C-alpha positions in Angstrom: 23.8 -6.8 7.5 20.5 -4.8 8.4 19.4 -2.3 5.8 19.6 1.4 6.7 17.0 4.2 5.8 18.2 7.6 5.7 15.3 10.0 6.3 15.9 13.9 5.7 14.2 16.5 7.7 11.3 17.3 5.1 10.4 13.7 5.0 10.1 13.3 8.6 7.2 15.9 8.6 5.1 13.4 6.9 5.8 10.6 9.4 3.2 9.8 12.1 4.8 8.4 15.2 8.2 7.7 13.8 11.0 8.2 16.1 14.9 7.7 15.9 17.6 7.3 18.5 21.3 7.0 18.0 22.5 3.4 17.4 24.3 3.2 20.6 21.0 3.1 22.5 19.7 0.0 20.7 18.4 -3.1 22.6 16.9 -5.6 20.2 13.8 -7.6 21.1 12.2 -10.4 19.1 8.4 -11.2 19.4 6.5 -13.9 17.8 2.7 -14.5 18.0 0.2 -16.5 16.2 -3.5 -17.7 16.4 -5.1 -20.7 14.9 -8.2 -20.7 12.7 -11.1 -21.9 14.7 -14.1 -20.9 12.6 -13.6 -17.3 12.6 -16.1 -15.8 9.8 -14.1 -12.6 9.1 -11.1 -10.7 10.3 -10.3 -6.9 10.5 -6.8 -6.0 10.8 -5.1 -2.8 11.5 -1.3 -2.3 11.5 0.6 0.9 12.3 4.4 0.6 11.7 6.7 3.6 12.6 10.2 2.6 11.1 11.8 -0.5 9.4 11.1 -3.4 7.1 7.8 -4.6 6.7 6.2 -7.8 4.9 2.9 -9.1 4.4 1.6 -12.3 2.8 -0.7 -15.1 2.9 -0.1 -17.6 5.6 -0.9 -21.3 6.2 -4.4 -22.6 5.8 -5.0 -23.4 9.5 -3.4 -20.3 10.9 -5.5 -17.1 11.3 -2.5 -14.8 11.5 1.2 -14.9 12.5 3.4 -11.9 13.6 7.2 -11.9 13.9 9.0 -8.6 14.8 12.3 -7.5 15.8 12.7 -3.9 17.1 14.8 -1.7 19.5 12.8 -1.6 22.5 14.7 1.5 23.8 13.1 3.5 21.1 9.9 1.6 20.1 7.1 -0.2 21.7 5.2 -3.1 20.2 1.6 -3.6 21.3 -0.8 -6.0 19.7 -4.3 -7.1 20.6 -7.0 -9.7 19.4 -10.6 -9.6 20.2 -13.5 -11.5 18.7 -17.2 -11.1 18.8 -19.8 -13.4 17.2 -17.2 -14.9 14.8 -15.6 -11.7 13.7 -12.0 -11.2 14.9 -10.1 -8.0 15.1 -6.3 -7.8 15.2 -4.4 -4.6 16.0 -0.5 -4.2 15.7 1.3 -1.1 16.6 4.9 -0.5 16.6 5.5 3.3 17.7 8.1 5.4 19.3 8.1 6.3 22.9 6.4 9.4 23.9 9.6 10.8 25.6 11.7 10.9 22.4 11.8 14.5 21.1 11.1 15.0 17.5 11.7 18.7 17.5 15.5 18.5 17.4 15.8 15.7 14.7 18.0 16.6 11.7 19.2 13.6 9.7 19.1 10.2 11.4 20.3 6.7 10.3 17.4 4.4 11.2 18.7 0.9 12.0 15.8 -0.9 10.6 13.9 -3.3 12.5 11.4 -5.7 10.9 7.8 -6.7 11.1 6.3 -9.6 9.1 2.7 -10.5 9.2 0.9 -13.5 7.5 -2.8 -13.7 7.1 -5.1 -16.5 6.3 -6.4 -16.8 2.7 -9.7 -18.3 3.4 -11.1 -15.8 5.8 -12.7 -12.5 4.6 -10.6 -9.6 5.4 -10.6 -5.9 6.0 -7.0 -4.5 6.1 -6.0 -1.1 7.2 -2.3 -0.1 7.3 -0.2 2.9 8.1 3.6 3.2 7.7 6.1 6.0 8.8 9.6 5.4 7.3 9.4 1.8 6.0 10.6 -0.4 3.3 7.4 -2.4 2.7 6.8 -5.5 0.6 3.2 -6.7 0.5 1.9 -9.7 -1.5 -1.8 -9.6 -1.1 -2.5 -12.4 -3.8 -4.7 -15.2 -2.6 -6.4 -13.4 0.3 -10.0 -12.9 0.8 -9.7 -9.1 0.7 -12.9 -7.2 1.1 -11.5 -3.6 1.7 -8.1 -2.3 1.8 -6.5 1.1 3.0 -2.9 1.7 2.9 -1.2 5.0 3.8 2.6 5.5 3.7 4.9 8.2 4.9 8.5 8.4 3.7 8.5 4.9 2.4 9.6 2.7 -0.3 6.5 0.5 -0.8 5.7 -2.3 -3.4 2.4 -4.0 -3.3 1.6 -7.1 -5.4 -1.5 -9.1 -6.2 0.3 -12.1 -7.4 -2.9 -14.1 -7.5 -6.6 -13.2 -7.9 -8.3 -12.0 -4.8 -10.8 -14.6 -3.6 -13.3 -12.0 -2.6 -14.8 -9.0 -4.7 -13.3 -5.8 -2.9 -15.6 -2.8 -2.9 -12.9 -0.2 -2.4 -9.0 -0.1 -2.4 -7.5 3.1 -1.1 -3.9 4.0 -1.4 -2.2 7.1 0.1 1.5 7.9 -0.5 3.3 10.6 1.2 6.9 11.4 0.1 7.5 7.9 -1.4 8.3 5.5 -4.0 5.1 3.6 -4.3 4.3 0.7 -6.8 1.5 -1.6 -7.1 1.6 -4.6 -9.4 -1.3 -6.9 -10.6 -4.3 -4.5 -9.8 -6.5 -6.5 -12.2 -6.1 -9.4 -9.5 -7.4 -7.2 -6.7 -11.0 -7.5 -8.0 -11.6 -4.0 -6.7 -14.4 -2.0 -8.1 -13.2 1.5 -6.9 -9.6 2.3 -6.5 -8.1 5.5 -5.1 -4.5 6.5 -5.3 -2.9 9.7 -4.0 0.6 10.7 -3.7 2.4 13.8 -2.2 5.9 13.9 -3.5 7.4 11.0 -5.4 6.8 8.2 -7.9 3.7 6.2 -8.6 3.8 3.1 -10.5 0.5 1.3 -11.1 0.3 -1.9 -13.1 -3.3 -2.9 -14.0 -2.5 -6.4 -15.3 -4.2 -9.5 -14.0 -7.4 -11.6 -14.3 -10.0 -9.1 -15.1 -13.6 -10.2 -14.8 -15.1 -6.9 -13.8 -15.3 -3.2 -14.7 -13.4 -0.6 -12.4 -12.8 3.0 -12.0 -9.5 4.4 -10.5 -9.0 8.0 -9.2 -5.3 8.8 -9.4 -3.8 12.2 -8.0 -0.2 13.3 -7.4 1.0 16.5 -6.1 4.4 16.7 -7.4 6.0 13.7 -9.1 5.7 11.0 -11.7 2.7 8.6 -12.5 3.7 5.6 -14.5 0.6 3.5 -15.5 0.3 0.2 -17.4 -2.9 -1.2 -18.6 -3.6 -4.5 -20.5 -4.2 -4.2 -24.2 -7.5 -6.2 -24.0 -9.1 -3.9 -21.6 -11.2 -1.0 -22.8 -9.7 2.3 -21.1 -11.0 5.7 -20.7 -8.8 8.5 -19.3 -10.1 11.6 -17.9 -7.2 14.1 -17.3 -7.1 17.2 -15.2 -3.5 18.6 -14.7 -1.5 21.5 -14.3 2.2 21.7 -15.6 2.2 18.0 -16.0 3.5 16.3 -19.2 1.1 13.7 -20.6 2.1 10.7 -22.7 -0.6 8.1 -23.8 0.4 6.4 -27.1 -2.3 4.4 -28.7 -5.3 6.4 -27.1 -7.6 8.8 -29.1 -8.3 12.2 -27.8 -11.8 13.3 -27.3 -13.5 16.6 -26.3 -13.1 17.8 -22.8 -9.8 16.3 -21.7 -10.9 12.7 -22.4 -8.8 10.0 -24.1 -10.1 6.5 -25.3 -8.4 3.3 -26.1 -9.3 2.2 -29.7 -11.0 -0.9 -28.3 -13.3 1.1 -25.8 -16.6 0.1 -27.7 -15.7 -3.6 -28.2 -13.8 -4.6 -24.9 -15.5 -7.1 -22.6 -14.3 -5.1 -19.5 -13.6 -1.3 -18.9 -11.4 0.7 -16.7 -11.9 4.4 -16.2 -9.0 6.5 -15.1 -9.5 10.0 -13.5 -5.9 11.3 -13.5 -5.0 14.6 -11.9 -1.8 16.4 -10.6 0.1 19.6 -10.3 3.7 19.2 -11.4 5.4 16.2 -13.0 4.7 13.7 -15.5 2.1 11.1 -16.5 2.8 8.2 -18.9 0.2 5.6 -19.8 1.3 2.5 -21.6 -0.6 -0.6 -23.0 0.9 -4.1 -22.6 
């Protein structure tokens, strides 16, 4: 049975390009595309997915990428393109609603979820940009050579994992969550020097476990909601807090002047993480594991 995503009116306001039609109009289409690895030196990937279930993972060694998708072609259109210049490939995938569908009269719709799965080569340096509307997204970025990551979600349930250490040092990782459930596990494996996380309404779960071999900073902001953060016990952690009407719970940290908290091992830890946490309404909980 296909999963269903119920999207109320206020969540639709955060969607970009997401459309819905009654189930009776559905006409399912399946698409599969792939490209072999032939000496490409880098790959830029852009994915825009309106509605449905999305998965991303590492693919076979000799395959640059693979795309598999099932979608309702009466309501949506899939376009994909690949170009290559001087050894650098550029892959773009879009599944968006037809222009003639009117969003103005939408109340509550039952989205019969299509699906899109993408696998990417683990040995090719990768720049990855993704934007989701109403999606159930599961991404395992472990084992890729990720240089840069931008992920933006609308009314989505998104879970990102770095199950293995990133093969490349990532300069910047950016996560933007709309009205969403959003969780990232294994951020220590991302090898990202600067991490930015922002949320509109919802729950952010950030797990910084992993193979730490570097120092990092993370800017975390939520408008209305809950921030749950887990950091490894061996990591030296500094928390810079700027909040309004948000509860704050950080056991094991020592309060300093100016809204700063330090882990007790800050002066002795081999690697350090600085968290700048801000928000308006909700709660912040930081635990050490």
